[in-house]
C-alpha positions in Angstrom: 0.1 0.0 0.1 1.2 3.3 -1.0 2.4 5.6 2.1 0.1 8.5 3.2 2.0 11.1 1.5 1.6 9.4 -1.8 -2.1 9.0 -1.2 -2.7 12.6 -0.6 -0.8 13.5 -3.7 -2.9 11.3 -5.5 -5.9 12.4 -4.2 -5.2 16.2 -4.5 -4.3 15.5 -8.5 -7.6 13.2 -9.0 -9.7 16.1 -6.9 -8.2 18.9 -9.5 -8.9 16.8 -12.5 -12.6 16.1 -11.1 -12.8 19.6 -10.9 -11.9 20.5 -14.4 -13.9 17.6 -15.6 -17.3 19.3 -13.8 -16.4 22.9 -15.0 -15.9 21.2 -19.0 -19.2 19.1 -18.8 -21.1 22.5 -17.5 -19.8 24.6 -19.9 -20.2 22.1 -22.8 -23.9 21.3 -21.7 -24.6 24.8 -21.3 -23.7 25.8 -25.0 -21.4 28.5 -23.9 -18.5 26.6 -25.8 -18.3 23.9 -28.5 -15.2 22.4 -27.4 -13.1 21.8 -24.4 -9.5 20.7 -23.4 -8.5 18.9 -20.2 -4.7 18.1 -20.4 -3.8 16.4 -23.9 -7.7 15.5 -24.4 -9.9 17.7 -26.5 -13.7 17.2 -26.1 -16.5 18.5 -28.0 -20.3 19.0 -27.3 -20.9 15.5 -28.7 -18.5 13.7 -26.2 -20.9 14.6 -23.3 -21.2 10.7 -22.5 -17.4 10.1 -22.7 -17.0 13.2 -20.3 -19.7 12.2 -17.8 -18.1 8.5 -17.8 -14.7 10.3 -17.0 -16.6 12.2 -14.4 -18.0 8.8 -12.7 -14.4 7.0 -12.9 -12.8 9.7 -11.0 -15.6 10.2 -8.2 -14.9 6.5 -7.9 -11.1 7.3 -7.6 -11.3 10.0 -5.3 -13.8 7.9 -3.2 -11.5 4.9 -2.8 -8.4 7.4 -2.1 -10.3 9.1 0.7 -11.1 5.7 2.2 -7.5 4.6 2.1 -6.7 7.8 3.8 -9.0 7.4 6.7 -7.9 4.0 7.1 -10.1 1.9 5.3 -9.1 -1.0 3.0 -8.9 -0.2 -0.8 -10.8 -3.1 -1.7 -13.3 -5.5 0.2 -13.7 -8.9 -1.0 -16.0 -11.6 0.8 -15.3 -15.3 -0.1 -18.2 -18.0 0.6 -17.7 -21.6 0.7 -20.8 -23.6 0.6 -21.0 -26.3 2.5 -23.6 -29.5 2.4 -23.6 -30.6 6.3 
């Protein structure tokens, strides 16, 4: 597992990306702009679905990083072994 410092850096970066994605989505949706760039990616009004998928992915990643910083586990899995007694 990554150190707390690394997790904080990742969380800060992902949160920044998420804020930019929200801004791009709002501008494209409102019709104020026809295209928007986030880093090396260029999105147009017709890419709203793709942008929304990116937002959902970033939200999940931010939630996961926040949970890790709070002391929770990264993933939870449960195994069930059926037995016939």
